[in-house]
C-alpha atoms as a printed R data frame, in Angstrom:
    type eleno elety resid chain resno       x       y       z
1   ATOM     1    CA   MET     A     1 138.949 -42.588 118.345
2   ATOM     2    CA   LYS     A     2 138.560 -39.599 115.694
3   ATOM     3    CA   ARG     A     3 141.354 -38.816 113.912
4   ATOM     4    CA   ARG     A     4 142.642 -35.383 114.053
5   ATOM     5    CA   GLN     A     5 141.686 -32.408 111.621
6   ATOM     6    CA   LEU     A     6 144.778 -31.579 109.760
7   ATOM     7    CA   CYS     A     7 145.518 -28.141 109.494
8   ATOM     8    CA   VAL     A     8 147.102 -25.462 107.441
9   ATOM     9    CA   GLY     A     9 151.194 -25.647 108.458
10  ATOM    10    CA   ASP     A    10 150.871 -29.411 109.778
11  ATOM    11    CA   VAL     A    11 153.904 -30.867 109.352
12  ATOM    12    CA   ASP     A    12 153.123 -33.950 108.204
13  ATOM    13    CA   GLU     A    13 150.510 -32.017 105.320
14  ATOM    14    CA   PRO     A    14 151.508 -32.565 101.534
15  ATOM    15    CA   ILE     A    15 153.136 -29.439 100.501
16  ATOM    16    CA   ALA     A    16 151.319 -29.363  97.179
17  ATOM    17    CA   LYS     A    17 148.197 -29.362  99.352
18  ATOM    18    CA   ARG     A    18 149.449 -26.410 101.873
19  ATOM    19    CA   THR     A    19 150.521 -24.132  99.068
20  ATOM    20    CA   ARG     A    20 147.331 -24.308  97.525
21  ATOM    21    CA   LEU     A    21 145.127 -23.651 100.775
22  ATOM    22    CA   GLN     A    22 147.690 -20.426 101.233
23  ATOM    23    CA   LEU     A    23 147.067 -19.197  97.626
24  ATOM    24    CA   SER     A    24 143.657 -19.625  97.699
25  ATOM    25    CA   LYS     A    25 143.474 -16.934 100.534
26  ATOM    26    CA   GLN     A    26 145.074 -14.574  98.346
27  ATOM    27    CA   PRO     A    27 143.478 -11.960  96.251
28  ATOM    28    CA   LEU     A    28 143.482 -12.928  92.559
29  ATOM    29    CA   MET     A    29 145.176 -10.072  91.785
30  ATOM    30    CA   VAL     A    30 147.985 -11.032  94.051
31  ATOM    31    CA   ARG     A    31 148.200 -14.180  92.591
32  ATOM    32    CA   LEU     A    32 148.281 -13.120  88.999
33  ATOM    33    CA   GLY     A    33 150.701 -10.930  89.820
34  ATOM    34    CA   ILE     A    34 153.080 -14.268  90.768
35  ATOM    35    CA   LEU     A    35 152.937 -15.258  86.918
36  ATOM    36    CA   PRO     A    36 156.031 -15.061  85.232
37  ATOM    37    CA   SER     A    37 155.588 -12.908  81.705
38  ATOM    38    CA   GLY     A    38 154.471 -15.444  79.875
39  ATOM    39    CA   PRO     A    39 151.887 -16.296  80.941
40  ATOM    40    CA   LEU     A    40 150.271 -13.040  81.940
41  ATOM    41    CA   HIS     A    41 151.034 -12.486  78.157
42  ATOM    42    CA   MET     A    42 149.326 -15.261  77.351
43  ATOM    43    CA   LEU     A    43 145.999 -14.056  79.508
44  ATOM    44    CA   PHE     A    44 146.746 -10.412  77.896
45  ATOM    45    CA   VAL     A    45 145.656 -11.615  74.961
46  ATOM    46    CA   LYS     A    46 142.388 -13.290  76.195
47  ATOM    47    CA   LEU     A    47 141.008 -10.414  77.354
48  ATOM    48    CA   ASP     A    48 139.328  -7.347  76.110
49  ATOM    49    CA   ALA     A    49 140.706  -3.951  76.281
50  ATOM    50    CA   THR     A    50 138.679  -2.812  79.267
51  ATOM    51    CA   THR     A    51 139.341  -5.903  81.270
52  ATOM    52    CA   ARG     A    52 142.781  -6.279  80.659
53  ATOM    53    CA   LEU     A    53 143.716  -2.307  81.452
54  ATOM    54    CA   SER     A    54 141.342  -3.177  84.808
55  ATOM    55    CA   LEU     A    55 144.248  -5.904  85.602
56  ATOM    56    CA   ALA     A    56 146.870  -3.764  84.733
57  ATOM    57    CA   ASN     A    57 145.889  -1.234  87.172
58  ATOM    58    CA   ALA     A    58 145.911  -3.480  90.372
59  ATOM    59    CA   SER     A    59 149.599  -3.600  91.002
60  ATOM    60    CA   ILE     A    60 152.418  -2.354  89.512
61  ATOM    61    CA   LYS     A    61 153.873  -5.742  88.215
62  ATOM    62    CA   LEU     A    62 151.104  -6.545  86.252
63  ATOM    63    CA   LYS     A    63 151.564  -2.592  85.272
64  ATOM    64    CA   THR     A    64 154.868  -3.319  83.976
65  ATOM    65    CA   GLU     A    65 153.541  -6.293  82.410
66  ATOM    66    CA   TYR     A    66 150.850  -4.659  81.037
67  ATOM    67    CA   ASP     A    67 153.359  -2.109  79.168
68  ATOM    68    CA   ASP     A    68 155.579  -4.711  78.318
69  ATOM    69    CA   PHE     A    69 152.888  -6.511  76.255
70  ATOM    70    CA   MET     A    70 151.456  -3.547  74.709
71  ATOM    71    CA   LEU     A    71 154.207  -2.843  73.349
72  ATOM    72    CA   GLN     A    72 155.047  -6.187  71.843
73  ATOM    73    CA   GLU     A    73 151.335  -5.641  70.225
74  ATOM    74    CA   TYR     A    74 152.721  -2.124  68.676
75  ATOM    75    CA   LYS     A    75 155.576  -3.777  67.033
76  ATOM    76    CA   CYS     A    76 153.468  -6.781  65.882
77  ATOM    77    CA   PHE     A    77 151.040  -4.113  64.588
78  ATOM    78    CA   ILE     A    78 154.008  -2.050  62.647
79  ATOM    79    CA   HIS     A    79 155.496  -5.426  61.401
80  ATOM    80    CA   HIS     A    80 152.176  -6.260  59.936
81  ATOM    81    CA   GLN     A    81 151.536  -2.636  58.412
82  ATOM    82    CA   ARG     A    82 154.950  -3.242  56.474
83  ATOM    83    CA   SER     A    83 153.991  -7.033  54.782
84  ATOM    84    CA   ILE     A    84 151.043  -5.945  53.088
85  ATOM    85    CA   VAL     A    85 151.944  -4.558  49.921
86  ATOM    86    CA   ASN     A    86 149.797  -2.917  47.464
87  ATOM    87    CA   SER     A    87 151.544  -1.559  44.017
88  ATOM    88    CA   ASP     A    88 148.734   0.647  43.619
89  ATOM    89    CA   VAL     A    89 148.561   2.663  46.984
90  ATOM    90    CA   PRO     A    90 151.129   1.384  49.327
91  ATOM    91    CA   LEU     A    91 149.589   2.782  52.594
92  ATOM    92    CA   PRO     A    92 150.007   0.506  55.413
93  ATOM    93    CA   PRO     A    93 153.933   0.341  54.960
94  ATOM    94    CA   ILE     A    94 154.192   4.112  54.375
95  ATOM    95    CA   ILE     A    95 152.104   4.886  57.915
96  ATOM    96    CA   SER     A    96 154.346   2.276  60.106
97  ATOM    97    CA   GLU     A    97 157.376   4.246  58.495
98  ATOM    98    CA   VAL     A    98 155.605   7.789  59.723
99  ATOM    99    CA   LEU     A    99 154.733   6.205  63.051
100 ATOM   100    CA   ASP     A   100 158.503   5.368  63.547
101 ATOM   101    CA   ASP     A   101 159.661   8.265  62.739
102 ATOM   102    CA   ALA     A   102 156.532  10.023  64.991
103 ATOM   103    CA   VAL     A   103 157.171   8.055  68.576
104 ATOM   104    CA   GLY     A   104 160.609   6.311  67.951
105 ATOM   105    CA   LEU     A   105 162.553   8.841  69.648
106 ATOM   106    CA   TYR     A   106 159.991   9.270  72.694
107 ATOM   107    CA   LEU     A   107 159.969   5.305  73.385
108 ATOM   108    CA   SER     A   108 163.560   5.314  72.855
109 ATOM   109    CA   ASP     A   109 163.632   7.938  75.777
110 ATOM   110    CA   GLY     A   110 161.273   6.245  78.209
111 ATOM   111    CA   TYR     A   111 158.199   7.558  77.633
112 ATOM   112    CA   ILE     A   112 156.475   4.196  77.378
113 ATOM   113    CA   PRO     A   113 153.711   4.426  79.819
114 ATOM   114    CA   SER     A   114 151.992   6.999  77.965
115 ATOM   115    CA   PHE     A   115 152.549   5.674  74.713
116 ATOM   116    CA   VAL     A   116 150.459   2.377  76.045
117 ATOM   117    CA   SER     A   117 147.692   4.387  77.761
118 ATOM   118    CA   VAL     A   118 146.832   6.164  74.339
119 ATOM   119    CA   LEU     A   119 147.574   2.895  72.153
120 ATOM   120    CA   PRO     A   120 143.606   1.482  71.650
121 ATOM   121    CA   GLN     A   121 143.279   4.474  69.651
122 ATOM   122    CA   LEU     A   122 145.707   3.191  66.687
123 ATOM   123    CA   PHE     A   123 144.228  -0.139  66.940
124 ATOM   124    CA   ASP     A   124 142.065  -2.839  68.460
125 ATOM   125    CA   ASN     A   125 144.300  -5.864  67.331
126 ATOM   126    CA   ARG     A   126 147.409  -6.583  65.916
127 ATOM   127    CA   HIS     A   127 146.022  -7.066  62.724
128 ATOM   128    CA   GLU     A   128 143.985  -4.554  61.666
129 ATOM   129    CA   VAL     A   129 145.174  -2.213  58.425
130 ATOM   130    CA   ALA     A   130 146.351   1.530  59.739
131 ATOM   131    CA   THR     A   131 144.474   4.342  58.330
132 ATOM   132    CA   VAL     A   132 145.928   7.919  58.138
133 ATOM   133    CA   SER     A   133 142.918   9.295  59.928
134 ATOM   134    CA   LYS     A   134 143.436   6.821  62.853
135 ATOM   135    CA   MET     A   135 147.622   7.790  62.811
136 ATOM   136    CA   GLN     A   136 146.529  11.285  63.004
137 ATOM   137    CA   ASN     A   137 144.426  10.817  65.876
138 ATOM   138    CA   PHE     A   138 146.711   8.815  67.570
139 ATOM   139    CA   LEU     A   139 149.571  11.175  67.251
140 ATOM   140    CA   TYR     A   140 147.456  13.897  68.446
141 ATOM   141    CA   ASP     A   141 146.369  11.903  71.801
142 ATOM   142    CA   PHE     A   142 149.715  11.326  72.303
143 ATOM   143    CA   TYR     A   143 151.501  14.296  71.972
144 ATOM   144    CA   LYS     A   144 148.774  15.420  74.408
145 ATOM   145    CA   LYS     A   145 149.174  12.782  76.785
146 ATOM   146    CA   LEU     A   146 152.613  13.713  77.291
147 ATOM   147    CA   GLU     A   147 152.094  17.525  77.508
148 ATOM   148    CA   GLU     A   148 149.453  16.160  80.354
149 ATOM   149    CA   ASP     A   149 152.016  13.690  82.042
150 ATOM   150    CA   PHE     A   150 155.285  15.989  81.766
151 ATOM   151    CA   THR     A   151 153.967  19.570  81.867
152 ATOM   152    CA   PRO     A   152 154.134  20.885  85.231
153 ATOM   153    CA   ARG     A   153 151.074  22.154  86.207
154 ATOM   154    CA   ARG     A   154 152.477  24.547  89.557
155 ATOM   155    CA   PRO     A   155 152.659  28.112  89.606
156 ATOM   156    CA   PHE     A   156 156.352  27.656  90.408
157 ATOM   157    CA   GLN     A   157 158.806  24.932  88.852
158 ATOM   158    CA   ASN     A   158 162.012  23.717  90.739
159 ATOM   159    CA   ALA     A   159 165.077  22.421  88.614
160 ATOM   160    CA   ALA     A   160 163.969  18.801  87.833
161 ATOM   161    CA   GLU     A   161 160.802  19.809  86.306
162 ATOM   162    CA   ASN     A   162 162.452  22.568  84.268
163 ATOM   163    CA   LEU     A   163 165.243  19.827  83.477
164 ATOM   164    CA   GLN     A   164 161.807  17.366  82.400
165 ATOM   165    CA   LEU     A   165 160.335  20.196  80.311
166 ATOM   166    CA   GLN     A   166 163.281  20.735  78.275
167 ATOM   167    CA   GLN     A   167 164.115  17.525  77.672
168 ATOM   168    CA   LEU     A   168 160.546  16.751  76.406
169 ATOM   169    CA   ARG     A   169 160.670  19.816  74.135
170 ATOM   170    CA   LEU     A   170 163.781  19.100  72.775
171 ATOM   171    CA   ASN     A   171 162.192  15.486  71.789
172 ATOM   172    CA   ASN     A   172 159.408  17.412  70.386
173 ATOM   173    CA   LEU     A   173 162.087  19.824  68.053
174 ATOM   174    CA   ILE     A   174 163.558  16.560  66.898
175 ATOM   175    CA   THR     A   175 160.472  14.341  65.966
176 ATOM   176    CA   LEU     A   176 158.911  18.060  64.170
177 ATOM   177    CA   LEU     A   177 161.917  18.356  61.758
178 ATOM   178    CA   THR     A   178 162.639  14.357  61.139
179 ATOM   179    CA   LEU     A   179 159.217  14.308  59.950
180 ATOM   180    CA   LEU     A   180 159.720  17.950  57.874
181 ATOM   181    CA   ARG     A   181 163.086  16.479  56.413
182 ATOM   182    CA   LYS     A   182 161.113  13.206  54.674
183 ATOM   183    CA   PHE     A   183 158.928  15.345  52.663
184 ATOM   184    CA   ARG     A   184 160.118  15.672  48.957
185 ATOM   185    CA   GLY     A   185 160.154  19.094  48.620
186 ATOM   186    CA   PHE     A   186 162.104  19.850  52.015
187 ATOM   187    CA   ARG     A   187 164.802  22.215  51.860
188 ATOM   188    CA   GLY     A   188 167.019  23.677  54.769
189 ATOM   189    CA   ILE     A   189 168.381  27.371  54.934
190 ATOM   190    CA   LYS     A   190 171.089  27.951  57.481
191 ATOM   191    CA   GLY     A   191 170.909  30.856  59.239
192 ATOM   192    CA   GLU     A   192 173.047  33.371  60.566
193 ATOM   193    CA   LYS     A   193 174.598  32.638  64.432
194 ATOM   194    CA   ASN     A   194 174.838  35.569  66.465
195 ATOM   195    CA   LEU     A   195 176.801  34.834  69.381
196 ATOM   196    CA   MET     A   196 174.579  31.937  71.343
197 ATOM   197    CA   HIS     A   197 171.375  33.009  69.073
198 ATOM   198    CA   TRP     A   198 170.703  31.348  66.003
199 ATOM   199    CA   GLN     A   199 167.889  31.414  62.980
200 ATOM   200    CA   LEU     A   200 167.030  28.624  60.810
201 ATOM   201    CA   GLY     A   201 164.478  28.336  57.720
202 ATOM   202    CA   ILE     A   202 163.321  25.291  56.419
203 ATOM   203    CA   GLN     A   203 160.881  25.389  53.246
204 ATOM   204    CA   VAL     A   204 158.929  22.381  52.069
205 ATOM   205    CA   GLY     A   205 157.605  22.530  48.473
206 ATOM   206    CA   GLY     A   206 154.641  20.723  47.285
207 ATOM   207    CA   ILE     A   207 152.348  21.561  51.224
208 ATOM   208    CA   TYR     A   208 150.647  24.111  53.115
209 ATOM   209    CA   PHE     A   209 149.083  24.596  56.517
210 ATOM   210    CA   SER     A   210 147.692  27.485  57.417
211 ATOM   211    CA   GLU     A   211 145.494  28.997  60.311
212 ATOM   212    CA   ARG     A   212 141.593  29.414  59.445
213 ATOM   213    CA   ILE     A   213 140.727  31.169  62.160
214 ATOM   214    CA   LYS     A   214 142.519  32.076  65.210
215 ATOM   215    CA   THR     A   215 141.173  29.176  67.888
216 ATOM   216    CA   ILE     A   216 144.258  28.692  70.074
217 ATOM   217    CA   ASP     A   217 146.236  30.790  72.020
218 ATOM   218    CA   ASN     A   218 148.338  27.366  74.185
219 ATOM   219    CA   ASP     A   219 151.365  27.036  72.327
220 ATOM   220    CA   ALA     A   220 151.820  23.811  73.300
221 ATOM   221    CA   ASP     A   221 148.337  22.887  71.676
222 ATOM   222    CA   LYS     A   222 149.501  24.488  68.475
223 ATOM   223    CA   LEU     A   223 152.628  22.369  68.544
224 ATOM   224    CA   ILE     A   224 150.660  19.260  69.477
225 ATOM   225    CA   ASP     A   225 148.479  19.905  66.323
226 ATOM   226    CA   LEU     A   226 151.316  21.041  63.840
227 ATOM   227    CA   THR     A   227 153.271  18.223  64.090
228 ATOM   228    CA   SER     A   228 149.968  15.341  64.083
229 ATOM   229    CA   HIS     A   229 148.923  16.815  60.959
230 ATOM   230    CA   LEU     A   230 152.438  17.246  59.339
231 ATOM   231    CA   ALA     A   231 152.271  13.595  59.881
232 ATOM   232    CA   GLU     A   232 149.375  12.799  58.423
233 ATOM   233    CA   LEU     A   233 150.500  15.167  55.116
234 ATOM   234    CA   LEU     A   234 153.784  12.947  54.878
235 ATOM   235    CA   VAL     A   235 152.024  10.183  54.218
236 ATOM   236    CA   CYS     A   236 150.261  11.693  51.432
237 ATOM   237    CA   ASP     A   237 153.340  12.757  50.268
238 ATOM   238    CA   MET     A   238 155.449  10.049  50.498
239 ATOM   239    CA   CYS     A   239 152.287   8.202  48.142
240 ATOM   240    CA   GLY     A   240 152.934  10.249  45.417
241 ATOM   241    CA   THR     A   241 150.875  10.563  42.516
242 ATOM   242    CA   SER     A   242 147.754   8.548  44.473
243 ATOM   243    CA   TYR     A   243 147.340  11.756  47.073
244 ATOM   244    CA   ASN     A   244 148.246  14.606  44.852
245 ATOM   245    CA   ASN     A   245 146.209  17.709  44.977
246 ATOM   246    CA   LEU     A   246 144.744  16.535  48.265
247 ATOM   247    CA   PHE     A   247 142.737  19.029  49.886
248 ATOM   248    CA   ARG     A   248 141.626  19.245  53.629
249 ATOM   249    CA   SER     A   249 139.788  21.337  55.918
250 ATOM   250    CA   VAL     A   250 139.893  20.710  59.541
251 ATOM   251    CA   PRO     A   251 136.972  22.932  60.793
252 ATOM   252    CA   GLU     A   252 137.036  26.058  62.162
253 ATOM   253    CA   ARG     A   253 141.289  25.800  62.626
254 ATOM   254    CA   TYR     A   254 143.217  24.647  59.510
255 ATOM   255    CA   ASP     A   255 143.722  24.733  55.784
256 ATOM   256    CA   ILE     A   256 145.952  21.463  54.827
257 ATOM   257    CA   GLY     A   257 146.989  19.978  51.896
258 ATOM   258    CA   VAL     A   258 149.400  18.372  49.369
259 ATOM   259    CA   HIS     A   259 150.024  20.342  45.847
260 ATOM   260    CA   GLN     A   260 153.095  18.460  44.712
261 ATOM   261    CA   ASN     A   261 152.608  19.570  40.676
262 ATOM   262    CA   ASN     A   262 152.539  23.278  42.092
263 ATOM   263    CA   PRO     A   263 156.034  25.262  42.350
264 ATOM   264    CA   HIS     A   264 153.982  27.787  43.938
265 ATOM   265    CA   THR     A   265 152.860  25.952  47.054
266 ATOM   266    CA   CYS     A   266 155.524  25.605  49.910
267 ATOM   267    CA   LEU     A   267 155.597  26.020  53.801
268 ATOM   268    CA   GLU     A   268 158.175  27.958  55.395
269 ATOM   269    CA   LEU     A   269 159.330  28.206  59.117
270 ATOM   270    CA   LYS     A   270 161.645  30.003  60.378
271 ATOM   271    CA   PHE     A   271 162.846  29.140  63.769
272 ATOM   272    CA   SER     A   272 165.031  31.479  66.387
273 ATOM   273    CA   ILE     A   273 167.021  28.954  68.473
274 ATOM   274    CA   LEU     A   274 169.005  30.532  71.586
275 ATOM   275    CA   GLY     A   275 171.339  27.964  73.045
276 ATOM   276    CA   THR     A   276 174.842  26.636  72.542
277 ATOM   277    CA   GLU     A   277 177.156  25.189  70.121
278 ATOM   278    CA   ARG     A   278 175.928  21.796  70.958
279 ATOM   279    CA   LEU     A   279 172.401  22.454  70.577
280 ATOM   280    CA   TYR     A   280 173.368  23.944  67.033
281 ATOM   281    CA   ASP     A   281 175.327  20.387  66.550
282 ATOM   282    CA   LEU     A   282 172.371  18.207  67.660
283 ATOM   283    CA   ILE     A   283 170.123  20.610  65.122
284 ATOM   284    CA   ASP     A   284 172.235  20.327  62.076
285 ATOM   285    CA   ASN     A   285 172.761  16.272  62.217
286 ATOM   286    CA   VAL     A   286 168.851  15.742  62.826
287 ATOM   287    CA   ILE     A   287 168.480  18.093  59.425
288 ATOM   288    CA   ALA     A   288 171.192  16.088  57.405
289 ATOM   289    CA   GLY     A   289 170.120  12.871  58.340
290 ATOM   290    CA   GLN     A   290 172.660  11.900  60.653
291 ATOM   291    CA   PHE     A   291 171.071  12.073  63.904
292 ATOM   292    CA   GLU     A   292 171.465   8.943  66.846
293 ATOM   293    CA   ILE     A   293 168.959   8.804  69.410
294 ATOM   294    CA   SER     A   294 172.058   8.719  71.816
295 ATOM   295    CA   GLU     A   295 172.383  12.371  71.252
296 ATOM   296    CA   VAL     A   296 169.954  13.332  73.191
297 ATOM   297    CA   LYS     A   297 170.291  11.726  76.110
298 ATOM   298    CA   ASP     A   298 171.017  13.523  79.444
299 ATOM   299    CA   TRP     A   299 172.344  16.745  78.042
300 ATOM   300    CA   THR     A   300 169.684  19.329  78.606
301 ATOM   301    CA   THR     A   301 171.612  20.895  81.318
302 ATOM   302    CA   MET     A   302 171.889  24.392  79.688
303 ATOM   303    CA   ALA     A   303 168.761  26.529  79.086
304 ATOM   304    CA   PHE     A   304 167.965  27.198  75.403
305 ATOM   305    CA   SER     A   305 164.396  28.648  74.124
306 ATOM   306    CA   ILE     A   306 163.083  27.884  70.701
307 ATOM   307    CA   ARG     A   307 160.757  30.207  68.640
308 ATOM   308    CA   LEU     A   308 158.652  29.236  65.401
309 ATOM   309    CA   ASN     A   309 157.421  31.395  62.956
310 ATOM   310    CA   ILE     A   310 155.075  29.698  59.963
311 ATOM   311    CA   LYS     A   311 154.056  31.073  56.949
312 ATOM   312    CA   SER     A   312 152.522  29.431  53.945
313 ATOM   313    CA   ARG     A   313 151.705  29.627  50.008
314 ATOM   314    CA   ARG     A   314 149.300  28.463  48.014
315 ATOM   315    CA   ASP     A   315 149.818  29.192  44.600
316 ATOM   316    CA   ARG     A   316 151.618  32.050  44.111
317 ATOM   317    CA   LYS     A   317 149.797  34.277  47.190
318 ATOM   318    CA   ALA     A   318 150.304  33.757  50.780
319 ATOM   319    CA   ILE     A   319 147.098  32.177  52.051
320 ATOM   320    CA   ALA     A   320 147.773  33.168  55.948
321 ATOM   321    CA   LYS     A   321 150.070  35.296  58.105
322 ATOM   322    CA   TYR     A   322 152.646  34.757  59.908
323 ATOM   323    CA   TRP     A   323 151.639  32.131  63.097
324 ATOM   324    CA   GLN     A   324 153.783  31.572  65.595
325 ATOM   325    CA   ILE     A   325 154.851  28.711  68.440
326 ATOM   326    CA   CYS     A   326 157.200  29.397  71.426
327 ATOM   327    CA   ILE     A   327 158.240  25.667  71.444
328 ATOM   328    CA   LEU     A   328 160.152  26.599  74.748
329 ATOM   329    CA   PRO     A   329 160.945  30.007  76.582
330 ATOM   330    CA   LEU     A   330 164.343  30.477  78.119
331 ATOM   331    CA   ASN     A   331 162.831  30.675  81.335
332 ATOM   332    CA   PRO     A   332 159.585  28.083  81.804
333 ATOM   333    CA   LYS     A   333 156.822  29.926  82.986
334 ATOM   334    CA   LEU     A   334 153.149  28.330  83.387
335 ATOM   335    CA   LYS     A   335 151.171  31.102  81.957
C-alpha cells in the first residue's frame, strides 16, 4: 500500500517544514521585508550602493529601513571625521561641524529621504576622510534635491503647497544665517522696522563672493550656489592661517575667496523682510546663536517675503554690483 504524499497545509505536517514551503513561494524582496531592522542593516552593509538602492526601492518597508541605515552611516561618518586629529590642518573635524550646520535643520524637520538620496555623493563608506570639494558638491546636490522634491511645478498652487514652500524657504534662510554667523568676521547690523517691514544688514569680513558673469536667473539656484559655497568658505575660514588668501574661481560664474588679513575684504548682505514680529524674533535668535530647532516647527501659517541683496568688496573697491536673490515672494508663483 502506497503512502499518501503530504501536502502543504496537512494537519500532521511539521510546522517548520510548512513555514519553509510557504516562504519559498514568496518573492525574495517580500521575504527580506519580513526581516527585522538588525539583519536588514547587516545585509545593507554587505551590498554595493547600486544593489542596496535597488533593494530599497522594492517596498515601502525596505525604503524606510534603507533611509534609517543610511542616516546611521552618515552619523558614523561624522563621528569618524571628529576622531581625526591633525594639529597642522584640522580639516575633517571642521568639515563635520560645517556639515552639521548646513544640514541639521533639514534632518530634524523630516527631509531625510531627500538627504539620503544624495548621500552617496558625500562618501562611499563611513571610514572615508572628508574633503571640502566633496562637501560642497554634496550640499549643492542636497539643496537641489530639496527644490525638486518640495517646490510645486504646477501653474497654480494650493494652500498646502504654499505652506510647504514657506517652510522650506524658512529653513533655507535659517541655514544661511547659521553659516554666516560662524565666520570670524561676522557682524550683524539691525535695521529699522517699519510696520511689518524690516531691513537687516550683515557684514562678513575677510571673505568675498561675487558673480563674474550672470548666467543664472532662477532665484532658487542662486540661493543654492550661495549657501553651498559659503559652507566651503566657512571651512577655510575656520581653518585659520593654513587657508589664508584662498582664491578660487568657479568657472564662468563666481569669484570667491578668503582674505582674512585684508581689512578691506568683506561680504555685505542686506535682507528685506516682510513678516510678523514672531519672524523677526526668530531671526534675532538665529543671529544671536540662541536658536532652538523647535521654534521653526509648524508656525509658517502667515505669509512673509524675503529678498536679499549682496555686494562684495575685495581690497578697497567693490568687485561687483549688487546681485539679488528673492528667497520668497509674498505671494509665491511659479515663473
